[in-house]
C-alpha positions in Angstrom: -46.3 -41.4 20.9 -49.4 -43.5 19.4 -52.4 -44.9 21.9 -51.9 -44.1 25.8 -52.2 -46.9 27.8 -54.7 -47.3 30.6 -54.0 -48.3 34.1 -55.4 -52.1 34.8 -56.1 -54.0 37.7 -57.4 -58.0 37.6 -60.6 -58.6 39.4 -62.4 -61.7 38.2 -65.8 -61.9 39.4 -66.9 -63.8 42.3 -69.5 -65.3 40.0 -66.8 -66.7 37.9 -64.8 -68.3 41.1 -68.4 -69.9 42.3 -68.9 -71.3 38.9 -64.9 -72.7 38.7 -65.4 -74.2 42.0 -68.7 -75.8 40.9 -67.5 -77.5 37.9 -64.5 -78.6 40.0 -67.0 -80.5 42.3 -68.3 -82.2 39.3 -65.0 -83.6 37.8 -65.8 -86.8 36.2 -62.1 -88.6 36.2 -60.9 -91.2 34.0 -59.5 -94.6 35.3 -56.0 -95.1 35.4 -53.9 -96.4 32.6 -51.5 -99.5 33.1 -48.0 -98.9 33.9 -46.3 -96.3 35.8 -47.5 -93.4 37.1 -47.5 -90.2 34.1 -46.2 -93.1 31.5 -49.1 -91.9 29.6 -49.9 -88.4 30.6 -51.1 -86.6 33.4 -51.4 -89.1 36.4 -54.9 -89.8 37.7 -53.7 -89.5 41.5 -52.1 -86.4 40.9 -54.7 -85.0 39.4 -57.2 -85.9 41.9 -55.0 -84.2 44.6 -54.3 -81.0 42.2 -58.4 -80.4 41.9 -59.0 -81.3 45.4 -56.6 -78.4 46.0 -58.0 -76.1 43.7 -61.3 -76.9 44.8 -60.9 -76.0 48.5 -57.9 -74.5 49.4 -56.7 -72.6 46.2 -56.8 -68.6 47.2 -57.4 -66.9 43.7 -57.7 -63.6 45.1 -54.1 -63.9 46.7 -53.1 -64.7 43.3 -54.5 -61.8 41.6 -53.3 -59.4 44.2 -49.9 -60.6 43.7 -50.4 -59.9 39.9 -51.8 -56.5 41.0 -48.9 -55.4 43.1 -47.0 -54.5 39.7 -48.5 -51.9 37.4 -50.4 -53.1 35.0 -51.9 -51.3 31.8 -53.7 -52.1 28.4 -53.3 -50.3 25.4 -55.5 -50.5 21.7 -52.5 -52.0 19.6 -52.4 -54.1 16.5 -56.3 -54.4 16.6 -56.5 -55.8 20.2 -56.4 -54.4 23.8 -52.5 -55.4 24.7 -52.2 -56.3 28.3 -48.4 -55.5 30.0 -46.6 -54.8 32.8 -44.5 -52.0 33.1 -42.4 -51.7 36.1 -39.8 -49.0 36.3 -36.0 -49.8 37.2 -34.5 -48.5 40.4 -31.1 -47.5 39.3 -29.2 -44.0 37.0 -30.1 -45.3 33.8 -32.3 -48.3 33.7 -32.3 -50.3 30.3 -35.7 -51.2 28.9 -36.2 -54.7 28.4 -39.2 -56.4 27.0 -40.0 -59.8 28.5 -41.8 -62.4 26.7 -43.2 -65.2 28.0 -44.8 -68.8 26.1 -47.0 -71.3 26.1 -48.5 -72.8 28.3 -47.0 -69.9 30.4 -48.5 -66.2 31.1 -46.7 -63.3 32.9 -47.1 -65.2 36.4 -44.2 -66.7 35.5 -42.3 -63.5 35.9 -43.4 -62.0 39.1 -40.7 -63.2 41.2 -37.7 -62.4 38.8 -39.3 -58.7 37.9 -38.1 -57.2 41.4 -34.5 -58.9 40.6 -34.0 -56.7 37.4 -35.7 -53.6 38.4 -34.1 -53.1 41.9 -31.2 -55.3 41.9 -29.5 -53.2 44.5 -32.2 -54.8 46.9 -30.8 -58.5 46.4 -27.0 -57.4 46.5 -26.2 -56.1 43.0 -25.5 -52.6 41.5 -28.2 -50.4 41.0 -26.3 -49.8 37.3 -27.6 -52.9 36.2 -31.3 -52.3 36.5 -34.2 -52.6 33.7 -37.0 -51.2 33.1 -39.3 -54.4 32.5 -42.3 -54.8 30.0 -43.5 -57.6 30.2 -46.6 -58.3 28.0 -49.3 -61.2 27.8 -49.0 -62.3 24.0 -51.4 -61.5 22.2 -54.5 -64.1 22.6 -52.8 -65.1 26.0 -54.5 -64.3 29.2 -55.3 -60.3 29.6 -54.4 -60.0 26.3 -57.2 -61.9 24.7 -61.2 -61.2 24.2 -63.5 -63.3 22.7 -63.7 -62.8 18.6 -60.2 -61.0 18.1 -57.4 -61.2 15.4 -55.3 -64.1 15.7 -51.5 -63.6 16.4 -48.4 -65.3 14.1 -45.2 -65.4 16.0 -44.1 -62.5 13.3 -47.4 -60.5 14.1 -46.5 -61.0 17.8 -43.1 -59.3 17.1 -44.7 -56.2 15.5 -47.2 -55.8 17.9 -44.2 -55.6 20.6 -41.9 -53.6 18.7 -44.8 -51.0 18.5 -45.4 -51.1 22.5 -41.9 -50.8 23.1 -41.1 -47.8 20.5 -44.4 -46.1 19.4 -46.4 -46.4 22.4 -43.7 -46.2 25.3 -41.0 -44.0 23.3 -37.8 -46.6 23.7 -35.5 -45.8 20.8 -34.1 -49.0 21.6 -34.6 -51.7 23.9 -33.2 -55.3 24.6 -35.7 -58.3 24.6 -35.8 -61.7 26.3 -37.8 -64.6 25.9 -37.9 -68.4 26.2 -40.4 -70.9 24.1 -43.0 -69.1 21.9 -41.1 -65.9 23.4 -37.7 -66.8 22.1 -39.5 -67.2 18.8 -40.5 -63.6 18.7 -37.4 -62.1 20.5 -35.4 -64.0 17.5 -37.8 -62.5 15.0 -37.6 -59.1 16.7 -33.8 -59.2 16.1 -34.5 -60.1 12.8 -37.2 -57.7 11.8 -36.6 -54.5 13.8 -33.3 -54.9 14.6 -32.7 -50.9 14.4 -34.8 -50.9 17.8 -32.9 -53.8 19.6 -29.8 -53.4 21.8 -29.5 -56.9 22.2 -31.5 -60.4 22.9 -31.2 -63.4 25.3 -32.9 -66.5 24.7 -33.4 -69.6 26.9 -34.5 -71.7 24.1 -32.8 -71.9 20.7 -35.5 -71.5 17.9 -33.7 -73.7 15.3 -35.6 -75.9 12.9 -36.1 -79.5 14.1 -35.6 -81.2 11.0 -33.4 -84.2 11.8 -32.4 -84.4 8.1 -31.2 -80.9 8.2 -27.1 -81.7 9.0 -26.1 -84.0 6.1 -22.8 -85.1 7.6 -23.2 -84.5 11.3 -20.5 -84.0 13.9 -20.3 -86.2 17.1 -22.2 -83.3 19.1 -24.7 -82.6 16.3 -25.4 -86.8 15.7 -26.0 -86.2 19.7 -28.5 -83.7 19.2 -30.1 -85.4 16.2 -30.9 -88.5 18.2 -32.2 -86.5 21.1 -34.4 -84.5 18.5 -36.0 -87.7 16.8 -37.2 -89.2 20.1 -38.2 -85.9 21.1 -40.4 -85.8 17.8 -41.6 -89.2 18.4 -42.7 -88.8 22.1 -43.3 -85.0 23.0 -44.7 -83.4 20.2 -48.4 -84.7 20.1 -49.7 -81.7 21.7 -48.0 -79.2 18.6 -49.9 -81.1 16.1 -53.3 -81.4 17.7 -52.8 -77.3 18.8 -51.4 -76.8 15.3 -54.1 -78.5 12.9 -57.3 -78.7 15.2 -56.9 -76.2 17.7 -60.8 -75.5 17.8 -61.8 -78.6 18.3 -59.2 -79.0 20.9 -60.1 -75.5 22.6 -64.1 -77.2 23.3 -62.9 -79.7 25.8 -60.3 -77.2 27.6 -62.4 -74.4 27.8 -65.5 -76.4 29.4 -63.5 -78.7 31.8 -61.5 -76.9 34.4 -59.7 -80.3 35.1 -58.8 -81.4 31.5 -57.2 -77.6 31.1 -55.0 -78.3 34.3 -53.9 -81.7 33.4 -53.1 -80.7 29.7 -51.0 -77.7 31.3 -49.2 -79.2 34.2 -48.1 -82.4 32.2 -46.3 -79.8 30.4 -44.9 -77.8 33.6 -44.0 -81.5 34.7 -42.4 -82.7 31.7 -40.2 -79.1 30.3 -38.7 -78.3 34.1 -35.6 -80.2 36.1 -38.1 -81.4 38.1 -36.9 -85.4 38.3 -40.2 -86.3 37.9 -41.7 -84.4 40.8 -43.4 -81.1 39.7 -43.7 -80.0 42.8 -40.0 -80.0 43.6 -40.3 -76.8 41.5 -43.8 -75.2 41.6 -46.1 -75.5 44.2 -49.6 -76.3 43.8 -50.2 -72.6 44.1 -47.5 -71.5 41.5 -49.3 -74.0 38.9 -52.8 -73.0 39.5 -52.5 -69.3 39.5 -50.9 -69.8 36.0 -53.9 -72.5 35.0 -56.6 -69.9 36.5 -55.4 -67.3 34.3 -56.1 -69.5 31.5 -59.5 -70.7 32.7 -61.1 -67.2 33.6 -59.7 -65.6 30.5 -61.1 -68.4 28.4 -58.2 -67.9 26.2 -57.0 -71.7 25.9 -58.1 -72.0 22.2 -56.4 -68.8 20.9 -53.3 -69.8 23.0 -53.2 -72.4 20.3 -52.9 -69.8 17.5 -48.8 -69.4 16.8 -49.1 -73.6 16.7 -51.3 -73.1 13.8 -49.4 -70.4 12.4 -46.1 -71.8 12.3 -47.5 -75.5 10.5 -49.1 -73.5 7.9 -46.8 -70.6 7.2 -43.4 -69.9 6.6 -40.2 -70.1 9.3 -40.3 -66.9 11.0 -36.6 -66.1 10.0 -36.0 -66.6 6.3 -33.0 -68.8 5.4 -31.6 -66.0 3.6 -32.1 -63.7 7.3 -29.6 -63.3 10.0 -30.6 -61.9 13.5 -28.5 -58.5 13.1 -28.0 -57.7 16.9 -25.9 -58.9 19.7 -27.4 -62.2 20.9 -27.0 -64.2 24.3 -28.5 -67.9 25.1 -28.7 -69.8 27.9 -28.7 -73.7 27.8 -29.6 -75.4 31.2 -28.8 -79.5 31.3 -32.2 -80.4 31.4 -33.6 -78.5 28.4 -36.3 -80.2 26.1 -33.7 -80.0 23.4 -29.9 -78.9 23.5 -28.8 -78.0 19.8 -24.9 -77.3 19.4 -23.3 -74.5 18.8 -23.2 -75.2 15.3 -27.1 -74.8 15.0 -27.0 -71.4 14.6 -25.8 -71.9 11.1 -29.3 -74.1 10.6 -32.3 -71.8 11.8 
């Protein structure tokens, strides 16, 4: 064992909540561009309704209590105080499972999932399938952020999580699951720390996004490359600003809660199977719990760092490298990108 984790409970000050509401009351909204709502980014009318709800009806203390209902800890690790949920499984031999979120997500995304993993019998499952769940806030995200701390690449996050699971929590081997940046981190774990992994599961395939990577595509690969070309043209503006000028963007989004919400909610709408109605999947309160965590922790600028590191460093898994553990992947009909099975050969 290395450093000893200390129990943690989130408690945002009343002053910070009052400051947020005062800022929301002073929001200056832009005019609405011509054309269909959401055609050029976040819809003005939707944001007016969301800000009104955030200011007058959203209950942060209720969301804080939801998070604090789970055992949480912080531990000094790799130069930061790493925050994580650690929820023991209810079964004869729970498997240790690391859950890794992405951007613009947080551990709030896991609160409905964790009980189903830790106590499957409660939901009609087999107690033998129980997991002990460890769900960290990515370094630089949410409660794993403090001003002035080191910034982390995917590779550094994977090393930190491997140390958390084995050096701090004492797991000989563990399973890992991730989506978005969490998928990159999980794949990197399967490459760099295969001896510590039982296996991994991904709900995003972290393959290179280069339309020229396949010289003679099959029909399935051509479908993917056409989707990729459109996605690179229309959907990657956020990556370029976050990956090249993260500090500049951080000024606006750290100062304006409405700006922060507009930046994040557009991605939840674009990246979910909502048919254009984000609240058919996420309630305002679910959206604002996640957004508020970014706001209260002032972590939005540091959350951009994996984008900068990715654009200015090597691919997390070298061309000659392989993920040397059993790997599962789930692809759903409305994924941002749907790489073909052959994509495993062009990491």
